[in-house]
C-alpha positions as CSV (number, residue, x, y, z in Angstrom):
1,M,8.4,3.3,-36.5
2,D,11.3,0.4,-37.7
3,K,13.5,0.9,-35.1
4,L,15.9,-1.7,-37.1
5,P,17.3,1.1,-39.4
6,F,17.7,3.8,-36.5
7,L,19.8,1.4,-34.8
8,Q,21.6,0.7,-37.3
9,S,22.4,4.7,-38.1
10,L,23.5,5.5,-34.4
11,L,26.3,2.6,-34.8
12,A,27.5,4.1,-37.8
13,I,27.6,7.3,-35.9
14,S,29.6,6.0,-33.3
15,S,32.0,4.9,-35.6
16,I,32.9,8.1,-37.3
17,I,33.2,9.5,-33.7
18,K,35.2,7.6,-32.9
19,D,37.7,8.2,-35.6
20,K,37.0,11.8,-35.1
21,F,38.3,11.3,-31.2
22,K,41.3,11.2,-31.4
23,N,42.3,14.5,-33.0
24,I,40.3,16.9,-30.3
25,S,41.7,18.9,-27.3
26,F,40.9,17.4,-23.9
27,R,37.5,20.0,-22.9
28,Q,36.1,18.8,-26.3
29,K,36.0,15.4,-25.4
30,I,34.9,16.0,-22.1
31,I,32.1,17.9,-23.8
32,F,31.7,15.6,-26.7
33,S,31.2,13.3,-24.1
34,S,28.5,14.3,-22.0
35,A,26.5,15.4,-25.1
36,S,27.2,11.6,-27.0
37,I,25.9,10.0,-23.2
38,L,22.5,12.2,-23.6
39,A,22.2,11.8,-26.8
40,V,21.9,7.6,-25.8
41,F,19.8,7.8,-23.2
42,L,16.8,10.0,-25.5
43,S,17.2,7.7,-28.1
44,G,17.0,4.5,-25.7
45,I,13.5,6.5,-24.7
46,F,12.3,7.0,-27.7
47,I,13.4,3.8,-28.8
48,F,11.7,1.5,-26.5
49,G,9.3,4.2,-24.8
50,S,7.4,5.0,-28.7
51,G,4.4,4.5,-28.1
52,L,3.7,4.7,-24.3
53,T,1.8,7.7,-22.8
54,P,2.6,9.0,-19.1
55,G,0.3,9.2,-16.6
56,P,-0.2,10.0,-13.2
57,L,0.2,7.2,-10.2
58,I,-2.4,7.9,-7.4
59,V,-2.2,5.9,-4.5
60,T,-5.6,6.7,-2.4
61,H,-4.3,4.0,0.3
62,P,-1.2,3.7,1.3
63,D,-0.7,2.1,4.2
64,V,-3.0,-1.3,3.4
65,S,-2.7,-4.6,4.8
66,S,-3.1,-8.3,3.5
67,D,-5.9,-9.4,4.7
68,N,-8.4,-12.5,4.7
69,D,-12.1,-11.3,4.5
70,L,-13.7,-13.2,1.8
71,F,-15.9,-10.5,0.1
72,A,-18.6,-12.8,-2.1
73,R,-18.9,-11.3,-5.7
74,S,-22.2,-12.3,-7.3
75,L,-21.1,-14.4,-10.6
76,N,-21.8,-11.8,-13.0
77,G,-20.1,-9.2,-11.7
78,F,-16.6,-11.7,-11.3
79,M,-13.7,-10.7,-13.3
80,G,-11.0,-12.8,-13.6
81,E,-8.1,-11.0,-13.3
82,S,-4.8,-11.1,-10.6
83,L,-6.1,-11.2,-7.7
84,E,-4.3,-7.7,-6.5
85,M,-3.0,-5.4,-9.9
86,V,-5.6,-3.1,-11.6
87,F,-4.1,-1.7,-15.6
88,L,-4.5,1.6,-16.2
89,Q,-4.7,2.9,-18.9
90,K,-3.6,0.4,-20.8
91,N,-0.2,1.0,-20.2
92,S,1.1,0.5,-16.5
93,I,0.0,-1.9,-13.9
94,V,-0.6,-1.1,-10.7
95,G,-0.7,-3.4,-6.9
96,I,-3.8,-2.3,-5.0
97,S,-2.9,-3.5,-2.2
98,S,-0.1,-4.6,-2.6
99,P,2.6,-6.4,0.5
100,L,5.1,-3.7,2.1
101,T,7.5,-6.6,2.3
102,I,8.3,-8.6,-0.4
103,T,8.5,-12.5,0.7
104,S,7.4,-16.0,-1.5
105,Q,4.1,-15.6,-0.2
106,S,3.6,-11.9,-1.1
107,L,5.1,-12.7,-4.2
108,G,2.4,-15.5,-5.0
109,A,-0.3,-12.9,-4.4
110,I,0.9,-10.6,-6.6
111,W,2.0,-13.4,-9.5
112,G,-1.1,-15.4,-8.8
113,T,-0.6,-19.4,-8.2
114,E,0.6,-21.6,-11.2
115,D,-3.3,-22.2,-12.4
116,N,-4.1,-19.0,-11.8
117,V,-6.6,-19.4,-8.8
118,R,-9.6,-16.6,-7.7
119,K,-9.8,-16.2,-4.9
120,E,-13.8,-14.1,-3.8
121,I,-16.1,-16.3,-3.0
122,I,-18.8,-16.4,-5.6
123,E,-22.7,-15.8,-4.9
124,Y,-24.2,-18.0,-7.4
125,T,-27.9,-18.0,-8.8
126,V,-29.7,-20.9,-9.4
127,Q,-30.5,-21.0,-12.9
128,T,-33.7,-23.5,-14.3
129,G,-31.9,-26.9,-15.8
130,D,-28.6,-26.7,-12.7
131,T,-27.8,-29.8,-10.4
132,I,-25.4,-29.2,-7.8
133,S,-23.1,-31.4,-10.0
134,T,-23.7,-29.1,-13.1
135,I,-22.6,-26.5,-11.1
136,T,-20.1,-28.5,-10.0
137,D,-18.4,-29.0,-13.0
138,K,-18.8,-25.0,-13.8
139,F,-16.4,-23.4,-11.6
140,A,-15.0,-27.2,-10.5
141,V,-14.8,-27.8,-7.5
142,S,-15.8,-31.0,-6.2
143,L,-19.4,-32.1,-5.2
144,D,-18.7,-32.3,-1.4
145,T,-17.5,-28.5,-1.4
146,V,-20.8,-27.3,-2.9
147,L,-22.5,-28.9,0.0
148,W,-20.5,-28.0,3.0
149,A,-20.6,-24.7,1.7
150,N,-24.7,-24.7,1.7
151,D,-25.0,-26.6,4.5
152,L,-26.9,-29.0,2.0
153,D,-26.4,-33.1,1.4
154,K,-26.7,-35.2,-1.2
155,K,-30.0,-36.1,-1.0
156,S,-30.8,-32.5,-1.3
157,T,-32.8,-30.0,-4.3
158,I,-32.4,-27.0,-5.1
159,K,-34.1,-24.8,-7.5
160,P,-34.1,-21.9,-9.6
161,G,-33.4,-18.1,-7.6
162,Q,-31.8,-20.4,-4.4
163,Q,-28.3,-18.0,-3.2
164,L,-25.6,-21.0,-3.7
165,I,-22.0,-20.0,-1.9
166,I,-19.6,-21.5,-4.4
167,L,-15.9,-21.3,-3.4
168,P,-12.3,-20.6,-5.2
169,V,-11.1,-24.1,-4.9
170,S,-12.1,-27.5,-3.3
171,G,-12.5,-27.4,0.5
172,V,-14.0,-25.9,3.4
173,L,-15.2,-22.5,4.5
174,Y,-13.9,-22.1,8.0
175,Y,-15.5,-19.6,10.8
176,I,-12.7,-18.8,13.4
177,Q,-13.6,-19.2,16.8
178,K,-12.0,-17.8,19.9
179,D,-9.0,-20.4,21.3
180,D,-9.1,-21.9,17.3
181,T,-5.3,-22.3,16.2
182,L,-5.0,-22.8,12.9
183,G,-2.5,-26.0,13.7
184,Q,-5.8,-27.6,15.2
185,I,-8.1,-26.5,12.4
186,A,-5.3,-28.0,9.7
187,K,-5.1,-31.2,11.6
188,D,-9.1,-31.7,11.7
189,Y,-9.6,-30.7,8.7
190,K,-6.6,-33.0,7.4
191,A,-5.2,-29.9,5.0
192,S,-1.7,-28.2,5.6
193,V,-1.3,-25.3,7.6
194,E,0.8,-23.9,4.4
195,E,-1.7,-23.9,1.6
196,I,-4.4,-22.1,4.5
197,I,-1.5,-19.3,5.3
198,T,-1.0,-18.9,1.0
199,F,-3.6,-19.3,0.4
200,N,-5.6,-16.5,2.8
201,E,-2.9,-14.4,2.4
202,L,-2.3,-14.6,6.4
203,P,0.8,-13.3,7.8
204,E,3.8,-15.9,7.8
205,E,3.2,-16.3,11.3
206,G,-0.4,-17.5,10.2
207,R,-1.8,-15.1,12.8
208,I,-5.8,-15.3,12.7
209,Y,-8.6,-13.3,14.7
210,I,-12.3,-13.8,15.8
211,G,-14.3,-13.4,13.0
212,D,-12.0,-14.3,10.6
213,I,-13.7,-16.7,7.4
214,L,-11.0,-19.1,5.8
215,I,-11.5,-21.4,3.0
216,I,-9.3,-24.4,4.1
217,P,-7.5,-25.8,0.4
218,G,-8.1,-29.8,-0.2
219,G,-9.9,-30.3,2.9
220,K,-11.4,-32.2,4.6
221,M,-14.8,-33.1,6.8
222,P,-13.8,-34.8,10.0
223,A,-16.2,-37.8,11.2
224,P,-18.0,-38.1,13.5
225,V,-16.7,-36.1,15.7
226,L,-17.3,-32.7,14.0
227,S,-20.6,-33.3,11.8
228,K,-20.2,-29.9,9.8
229,P,-17.2,-27.6,9.5
230,L,-17.9,-24.1,10.8
231,A,-18.9,-21.8,8.2
232,V,-21.5,-20.0,9.7
233,S,-20.7,-18.4,12.6
234,P,-22.3,-19.6,16.5
235,Q,-25.0,-18.0,17.1
236,I,-24.7,-15.7,19.9
237,P,-28.1,-14.3,21.6
238,T,-28.8,-10.3,21.2
239,G,-31.3,-8.2,21.9
240,E,-33.0,-6.5,18.4
241,S,-31.5,-3.3,20.6
242,Y,-28.1,-4.2,20.9
243,F,-26.6,-2.9,17.3
244,I,-28.0,0.5,16.0
245,V,-28.4,1.3,12.5
246,P,-24.6,2.4,11.8
247,V,-25.7,5.2,8.9
248,S,-27.5,8.4,9.5
249,S,-31.0,8.8,8.8
250,P,-32.8,8.9,6.6
251,Y,-31.6,5.6,5.1
252,I,-32.2,3.6,2.8
253,I,-31.5,-0.6,2.6
254,T,-30.2,-1.0,-0.9
255,Q,-29.7,-5.1,-0.8
256,G,-31.3,-7.7,2.2
257,L,-29.2,-10.4,4.0
258,H,-25.9,-11.7,1.8
259,W,-22.9,-12.7,2.0
260,Y,-21.5,-12.7,4.6
261,N,-24.9,-12.0,7.1
262,A,-24.8,-8.6,5.7
263,I,-27.1,-5.7,4.8
264,D,-26.8,-2.6,2.5
265,F,-27.2,0.6,3.9
266,A,-27.3,4.7,2.1
267,H,-29.2,7.1,1.0
268,K,-31.1,8.3,-1.6
269,G,-29.2,10.5,-3.6
270,N,-25.3,10.7,-2.4
271,S,-24.3,8.6,0.2
272,C,-20.6,9.4,-0.3
273,G,-19.3,10.6,2.4
274,K,-22.2,10.5,5.4
275,S,-20.9,9.2,8.7
276,V,-20.6,5.6,9.7
277,F,-21.3,4.7,13.2
278,A,-19.8,2.3,15.4
279,A,-23.3,0.0,15.7
280,A,-22.6,-1.1,19.0
281,G,-19.2,-0.5,21.7
282,G,-16.1,-2.6,20.8
283,V,-12.3,-2.6,20.3
284,I,-10.5,-1.5,17.0
285,Q,-10.2,-5.3,15.3
286,K,-8.7,-4.4,11.9
287,T,-9.0,-1.6,9.8
288,G,-7.6,-2.0,5.9
289,F,-8.2,-2.2,2.4
290,N,-9.1,-5.0,0.2
291,R,-10.0,-5.8,-3.9
292,T,-13.6,-6.4,-3.0
293,A,-14.6,-5.2,0.0
294,G,-12.0,-1.6,-0.9
295,N,-12.0,0.0,2.9
296,Y,-12.6,-1.5,5.7
297,V,-13.2,-1.5,9.4
298,R,-14.0,-4.5,11.5
299,I,-15.2,-4.2,15.4
300,L,-15.4,-7.0,18.2
301,H,-17.4,-6.0,20.7
302,P,-17.3,-7.8,24.1
303,N,-19.5,-10.1,23.7
304,G,-17.6,-12.3,20.8
305,V,-19.9,-10.9,17.8
306,V,-17.9,-9.4,14.9
307,T,-19.2,-6.3,13.3
308,F,-17.6,-5.4,10.0
309,Y,-18.1,-2.1,7.7
310,G,-16.8,-2.6,4.2
311,H,-16.6,-0.4,1.0
312,L,-15.4,3.1,3.3
313,S,-14.3,6.3,1.5
314,S,-11.8,7.0,4.3
315,I,-11.4,5.3,8.1
316,L,-11.0,7.3,11.5
317,V,-10.3,5.0,13.4
318,S,-6.8,2.4,14.1
319,A,-6.7,-1.1,15.2
320,G,-6.0,-2.0,19.7
321,Q,-9.2,1.7,19.8
322,Q,-11.7,1.4,22.0
323,V,-14.6,2.8,20.2
324,S,-18.3,3.5,22.5
325,Q,-21.7,2.5,20.1
326,G,-22.2,5.5,17.9
327,A,-18.8,6.7,17.6
328,I,-17.7,7.8,13.6
329,I,-15.3,5.1,12.5
330,G,-15.3,6.0,8.5
331,Y,-17.7,7.6,5.9
332,I,-19.2,5.7,3.9
333,G,-17.6,5.3,0.0
334,N,-17.5,3.0,-2.7
335,T,-14.0,1.7,-2.8
336,G,-13.3,-2.3,-3.8
337,Y,-16.3,-3.3,-5.7
338,T,-19.3,-1.1,-5.7
339,V,-19.4,-1.5,-9.4
340,G,-23.2,-0.9,-10.9
341,A,-26.1,1.0,-9.5
342,T,-25.2,0.2,-5.8
343,G,-23.0,3.2,-6.3
344,C,-21.9,4.4,-2.8
345,H,-22.9,2.3,0.3
346,L,-22.0,0.2,3.2
347,H,-21.6,-3.1,3.3
348,F,-23.4,-3.8,7.0
349,E,-22.0,-7.6,7.9
350,V,-22.7,-9.4,12.1
351,R,-20.6,-12.2,12.1
352,G,-21.2,-14.4,14.8
353,A,-24.7,-13.3,16.1
354,R,-28.1,-12.8,14.0
355,N,-28.4,-9.1,12.0
356,S,-31.1,-7.3,13.7
357,F,-31.7,-5.6,9.9
358,A,-32.5,-7.8,8.0
359,P,-35.8,-7.5,6.6
């Protein structure tokens, strides 16, 4: 509809009303004014809201928290949309994990950076003809960034089918250990604490946890004190029976070892709603939601190892809670990024020790 003639008609009618308004009673003025206000309001909706189809707003996870778990995404499945926003019905935009308090940091997370930089780590499969140099050009990161993240050096060669971890920006990947502080990390890798906090969407006070995997934007490799960053967690020895299978039998492994030290579990048929168990006793370190992992639970075990349970349909535990081995902590789901053949499954990571379920 052409809105200009309609607006001109409204202006003409208002002029007539103004002339007639002087000659009516006070009661008539009250009734007429109320009707006029309602008409203007409805007209505004008609003019500026035409073409919009209202739809329900469904909130499936209202109590979410910002998270710095950098779940790697396959390049084939990578979507270049804003980190925390999703379009519904082509006319509404909804924040999937919007912060509860609006700060300069959270606004940056909603609207993205100036260059609309992606935040996820990508698992890239080397193609025929690829070299490390062509890959760095393709993803606009430095050569050192690719070498450090994949424990390579300048003499290393790559081959088709090989999986490489690609950071979203030039810098360093770092695994948080006990007694680490952001100040010391920033000093060691010649980076900015503020940039680390902002890029990883940490709380403003910079709170970090054992097992966190951080991207240090612009970080440089210290030499010769530190030979390489802790992109891979130090491996704590664990017995074969330390962890139990975190899902019920019969189960299948739908994806072998992948980022980060993870195995995907499912059941034949429909896995959604099946119980997820604590692989070992410990304290619930964190729970929450992020765009790729969906609903997740992290458990810190007494030996310093952290286990991560992603894509849950629901969570039954909360941070600080003590759980025993085998306790039900949630249910298998397909929250987060589970598009494709994998469907409902559990993404199970071990941070700080070998994943004993790797084939």
